[in-house]
N, C-alpha and C positions, 0 to 999 in steps of 0.2 A: 862607659863600659858596662855598668850595672844594667842599663836599659837593654843593651845588646844581649846580655846573658838571659835576661827575662824573656826576650822574644824567641831566642833560639832553643834554650834548654827547658824553660818553664819548670824549674825545680820547685817543688812545693815544700811547705813546712814539714809535712809528714815524711817526705823523702829525705829531707835533711835529718830529721829525727832518726830515721832508720839507717841511713847510709853514712852520716858524718858525726852526729853527736855520740858521746860515749855510751856504750852499752849499759843499760840500767837507768838512762835518763827517763824521768817521769813527767807526764803531762798533768798539771795540777789545775789548769783553767783553760777554757776555750777549746775543749776537745773537738767540738763540731766545726771548728774553723781551720783545720789542719791542711785544707786543700789550697790555701793561699800561696801564690807564687813568691819566691824569695829572689830578690834582685842582687843583694850583696849582704855583707855582715860587718858590724862594727862593735868595738868593745867600749863600754862605759865603766869608769872606775868610781867608787863611792866618793872619792876625793874631788871628782870633777863636777862641774855644774852643767846640766843638760843644755842650758841656754847658749853655751859656748860651742856646741857641736852642731854641725849641719848633717841632716839625715835625708837620704833619698826615700821615696815611697817604696815600700816592699822590702826594706832592709830588715835583717834579723838582728836584734839588739842582744849582745852578750854583756851581762852585768857581772863584773868581776867581784871576787870576795872581799869582805872588809879585812884589811891586813893589820890594823892597829886599833887601839881602844879609843881613838879620837872620835869626835862627832862628825859623821859623814855629811857632805854637802847634798848628796843625792841618796834617796832610799829606794827600795823596790817599788813602793807606791808611786814615787815620782817618775820612775822609769816606765811603769805601766801607763800612767797618764800621758807621758811624752809619746809613747808608742801609739796611743790612741789618736793624739793630736796630729802626728806626722804620718799616720797610716802605715806604720811599720808592720811587717808580716807577723812577727812573734817576738817574745821576750824569753831569753834563756838566763836563769839565775844560778849563780854558783852556790849561794847559801839557801837554806829552806825559805820558802815564801811566807810572808806574813799574812794573817787572815784578811787584813784590810786590802792588801794587794790582790789576793785571790778574788775577793768580793768585787773589787773595782774591775778586774780583768773580765770576770764573768758578765758584769753589767755592761761593759763597752765592747765585748766580743773580741778580746785580745788573747790569743793563745799564749799560755805561760808554761814553761818547762823548767824543771830543776835538775841540775847535773848531779851525778853521784859524788859522794865525798872524795876529795883528793884530786878532782879533775883539774887540769892545768888549762886556764882560759886561753892562752896563746896557741896551744896545740888544738884546742877546739876550733878556734878561728881558722887555723891552717887547714883543718880537715874540711870545714865548710867551703872555704875558697877552692880547695882541690876538687870538691864535688861540682862546684859551679863552673870551673874552667876545664876539668878533665873527668867527666863522669865515669867513663870506662875504667880509668886507672883507680879512681876512688872505690868503685864497686869491687875491683880485685882486692884492694887493700882491706875493704870491709869484710870480704869473704874470709880472709885470713884471720881477722879479729874474731869473727863469729865462730869459726872452727876452734880457735884457741879457747874462747870462753866456754863453749859447750864441752870440749874434751876435759877442761879443768874441772867442770862439775862432776864428770865421771871419775876423774882421778881423786877427787875429794870424797868419793863414796857417798855423794848426796842422793843418788838413786834416780831411777827413771822418772818419778813424779816431778822432781826439780828440773830435770832435763827438758821435759815436755812443757813445764811451766815457763822456763826461760824462753823457749821457742815461741810460746803464745805471747809473751811480753814483747819479744822482738818484732813479731809480725802484726800483733793486734788482731790475730785471727784464731779460729779454732784449730787445735792440733790433736791428732789421734795416732797412736802407735798400736799396730796389730802384730800378732805372731804369725808364724808360717801357715797356721790353720785359719788365719783371719779372725781369731779370737781377739777381742779388744784387751790390750794390756793396760793402757792408761789413756785418759783424755783430758783436754783442757777446753771447755766449751765457752764460747763467747755468748753474752746475753741475747744477741740478735738471732741466735740459732737454736735457742732452747726449745721453742715451740715445735720445731720439726726435726729435732735431733734424733729421735727414735727412727724416723723414716730414713735419715742419712745413714745411721749405723746399720739398719737392716740391709740396706743396699750394699754397704761396704763389706758385709760378712759373707757375701756370695762370691765364690771364685769366678764364676762366669762374668761378673761385673767388673773384674779387674781389667785394665787395659791388656790386650792380647799379648803384648811384648813382655808383660810381667807374670804371666800365668805359669810359665815353666820356671820353677825356682832354680833349676840347675843351669839355666841359660841367661839369667838376668844380668850376669856380669858381662855379657857380650854386647848388650844393647848400646847404641851410640849415645843416646840421651839419658842420663841418669835420673832425670826428673821429667815426668809426663803430666800434662794437664788433661783433666777429664771433667765433663759436665756431669752434675748429679741430678737426681730426679726432681728435686725442688727447683722451680724456675729461678734462674738468675744465680744459682749457687754452683760453684765448681771446686775442684781440688787439684792441688799439685801433689802427686804421689811419687815416692821414691822407694826402691827396694832397699832393705837393710841387709847388707851382704857381709858374710864372714867366710873366709876360705873359699871364695868364688861360688858360694851357694846362698840363695835368698833365705834369710832367717825371719823376715818380717817385712812390714810395710809402714812407712811414715807418710801421713797425709796432712797437708795444710789446707784448711777449708775456709773459703770466703766468697764474697760476691765476685762473680767472674770478671767484672770490670775493675776490681780492686787488687787482684793478684798481680804482683809486680816483681821487679828484679830482686829485691831483698827477700821476698818470700821464696823465690827460686834458690837463692843462696842458702837460706835457712833450711829448706827442704834437702838440698844436696849435702851440706855439711852436717845437718842434724841427723840424717840417715847414717853418716859415717860415725858420729858420736854415739848414736843408738847401737850401732854394730859393736862398738867397744863395750858398751854397757851390757848388751846381750851376751857377748863372749865372756865377759867377767862373771855374769850371773850363771852362765852354763858351766863354767869351770868350777864355781862353788857348788852348783847342783850335782855335777859329776863326782866331786869329792865326797859330798854327803851321801850320794847314792852308793859309792864304793864302801864307805864306812858302814852304811846300813846293811848292804849286802853281806859284808863280812860278819856283822853281828847276827844276821838272820841265818847264815850258814852255820855259825856256831850253835845257834838255837836248835837247828835241825839235827846237829850232831850230838845234842844233849849236853853241851858245855855251858849252858846258861841257866841260872836258877830263876824261878818265877819272880823273885824280888828284883833281880838285875834286869829281867825282861821288862818289868813295869817301869823301872827307872829309865831304861834306854828308850822305851816307847814314848815317854814324856818328852824326850829330846826331839823326836820327829813327830810329835803331836798325834800319837796314836795310842788308843787304850788297849794295852796288851792283856788286860784282865778279862776281857770279854771272850765269849766262845767264838771260834773262827772256823772257816772251811777252806781247804786247799783247792785251788784250781790250777792245773798244769797245762801249758800249751806248747806245741811245737809244730814246725812246718812239716808238711808231707811232700815227698818227691824231691828230686835232685835240683831242679831249677826253681828254687824258692827264694823269696826276698831274704834279707839279712835278719838275724835274730834281734838286732837293735831295732829294726823296723817293726817287728812284732811287738817288742816292748813299748815302742812309741804309741802304737795303736791301742794297746791295752791301757796304757796310762791315759790316753785321750778319752777312751770310753768311760773309764772309772771316774775321771774328773767331770765329764759331761753328766753322768748319772749321779754324781756326788756320792759315789759308793765309798764307804769306809773300808779301805783296803790297802795292803802293802804289796807293792809290785817290785820284783827284781829279776834281772836277767842272770841266768846261770849258764855261762858260756860252756863250761866243761861238760855239763849235762845236756847241752843243746836244747834248752827249754826256758820258758818264762814262767815264773811261779807267782801266783797271787794268793794271799791269805786275806779273805774277805770276812769282816765281822758278821757273824751269823745273826739272822733275824730270828728272835725267839719264837715268833708265830709261824714262820715258814722258812726255815733255814735253807732247805733244799731248793724250794721254788725261787728264792731270792738269788742263790748262787747260779741256778740254771738260767735265770733271766739275764744276769750279767754275762754269763758265758755265751748265750745266744746273741746278745747285743754285740759282743766282741766279734763273733763269727760273722754277723751281718756286715759289720764295718770292714772286716777283712775282705769279704766278698765284693763290697762296693769299691774298695780301693784297688784290689788285686783279683779281678774276676777269674783269672787263670790259675791262681794259687789255692792250695788247700791247707787247712790247719786241722790238727787233731787236738781235742780238748777233753781232759779227764777231771772229774770232780770227786773229792774224797768225802768221808763222813765228817760231821761236825766234831770239832775238838773243844772240849769244855774249858781247857786251860792250856798254857804253853807246854806243859809236860807231855801232852799227847799230840802236839802239832806234827811230830814225826809220823805218827800213825795216820793222821789225815793225809799227810803228804804221800806216804807209801800207797794208801788207797787210791789217791788221785793218779799216781804213776801207773798203777795197775789198770785203771780205767783208760788212761792215755794209751797204754800199750795195746789194749783191746781195740781202741778207736783206730790206731795205726793198722792193726791187722785187718780190721773191717774196711779200711780205707774210707771211713766216713768222717765228714766234718760236723756231724751232729754231736753236741756235748754229751758225754756218757757219765752217768753218776754211778759210783761203785755199788751203791745199794740196789741198783736195778740189774746187776750184771751176773747174778748167780747162774741163771738159766743159760745165758749166752756162753759163759765159760764152760758149762757142761756140754753144750751142743758143739762148741768148737773143739772139744776133746774127741768128738766122734769124727773120724777121718773120711767116712764114706758119704760124700755129698749126694750121690745118686740115691741112696736109701733115704736120706733126709728129705730129698725132693719128692720121692715116691710117697713117703708118709704124709707129707704136706698135701700132695695132690689127692691122695685117697681120703683124707679127712675133710679137706676144704674144697675139693674140685667141683662138686655139684653146686656149692654156693657161689664160687667164683664164676662158673659158667652161667648161672642164673643172673648174677649181677651184670655180666657183660651183655647178655641177651635182652634183659628187661630194663637195663640202666637203673638197677636197684641199688640199695645200700645195705645189704645183709651183712657183708664182711665188716663194713664200718660200724654197723650196729653191734656186732659181736665184740669188736675191739673196745667200744665204749662200755659195753656190759662188763667186760673184765676190768677195764680201767676204774670202774665204779664199784668193784668187788661184788658184783651181782645185785646191787641196789637199783631196783627198777625206776624209782622216782628220780634218783640222781642221773641215771642213764638217759631218761627222757629229757631231763633238763640239759644235759650235755649235748644231746642231739637236736635240741630245740624242737621236739615233737610232743604231741599229746600222749599221755600214758596209754590210751587205747590203741594209738598207732603203734607204739612200741610193743604192746602185747600181741598185736597182729603180726608184726615182723618176727617176734620170737616164735610164734606158732608156725610161721612159714619156714623158719630155719629148721625147726623140728621135722616138718613135713618133707622139705626138699632134701635135706641131708639124711633123712630117715634115722633120726637120733632122738634121745630124750635128755634135754638139758637139765633135768632134775637129778640125773645120776652124776655123782662126783667124778667117776672115771671118765665120763663123756666130757665134762667141763675141763678136766685136766688135759685130755687129748686135744680138744679144740684150742685151749690156751697155749699149749706147747706148739701146735701146728702154726698158730698165728705168729708166735715168736720165731719159729724156724723160717717162716715166710719172710718176716722182716729181716732176719739175719742174712738169708740168701740174697735178698734184694740189695742189701747194703754191700755185701761182699761180691 
């Protein structure tokens, strides 16, 4: 019967390890010999003498535990030697292997494995026989065992690292878990893949490289096959990838990576059940995160209402690892238009950008106010520039993800301590309101808006346009006719507060070229830029032109 099984099923030692031996079984010798076929299995007790047992070639020897304090007739060393003499496929020990047995096994090329403490040798024998005679049924039973073990890891709060580590031990392959944005959450890398792991991760971080069926997170629950196989750029390497689904939406991706010829049934089981276990872990982590977010939001709302002392603010800041004693700047964001994405989606994008840029910031959604509020730690050297950079990055990411949606962004003045956060917030809301009125998605800083607010108070747009045309018309006409940059030169001149050296540097032109342009401006517009009233009129006209173009 053993020969028949060997010919038809060709079950290997590695497959027995994965599909029949207790989870947690360790290979202690002969790791490179696990591809040997297994014909049958037999149990040897320490009280027995191996000379009295007949063994077929390819059998797997199960060595039972020592049950009393007497002197055994057979030791693990004897079993290893017997296995070598009879060409057994492998030895499985109930007790820890002795150093001499391990050395002998490595010398003669005998695979040796040790069972987890408490394993029952008769049940191990039964599982191996079940695999040899009913592979499909044993695989189904193994799937149930794997799912139970992985979910128990989550229920014991051992965390995602232990979950991924368990999958790596079960499969003897690399395992990686990614979130919905394909950012790597945790990995377990096998030594054979270290040399080209960066190449593998780079490939896996790109959405276009996901199998097409998995790219839409809101439809992954509908696909027929929960686990897909995909070749990776490294020759001979592939992955089994499964979506991590909670509430019918993809929250991440689990991949098991190995040589394409080595990926097998057990890897498929681990990918499928591992994704389900990761879904439990992610759902639990999200519930904790949402609770912390609500508590933080409640605290920050109290702070804006003036109900929090600086001392309490610093203490609370330590709880969510943020230094509240530093100066901060408020950035307020809201969607424009009726058909806009959700406020939660806006918060997610803001969080994603702040994390990517490693910005020190507090982010929370204020549903009643229909806004997302950010308090960013101010850069002592360039607080406004840093806040503007973050705001523009958020705007760019929104434009990338939602090309048809528009967002308004307002930025307040720096607040030196928490007692004036309310002031920075009010400033940011004023800037936000102006951005909404102008229908612009350009971030507006409150310190730049005095002239805009004055102009907006003037209701006669026709007169504003006439003033703008009378002051700048000849320069605009010249620029269009000659493809020149006189208006651009004037804007740079005022941005640099009239400093010619800085203006030339900003425009990346020689100082003499700038002087020539300034003279041409005087000639074409028939003005004298040295007169303060002329400069004021030009600067005001440029501001009106920008305002009219935005609105």
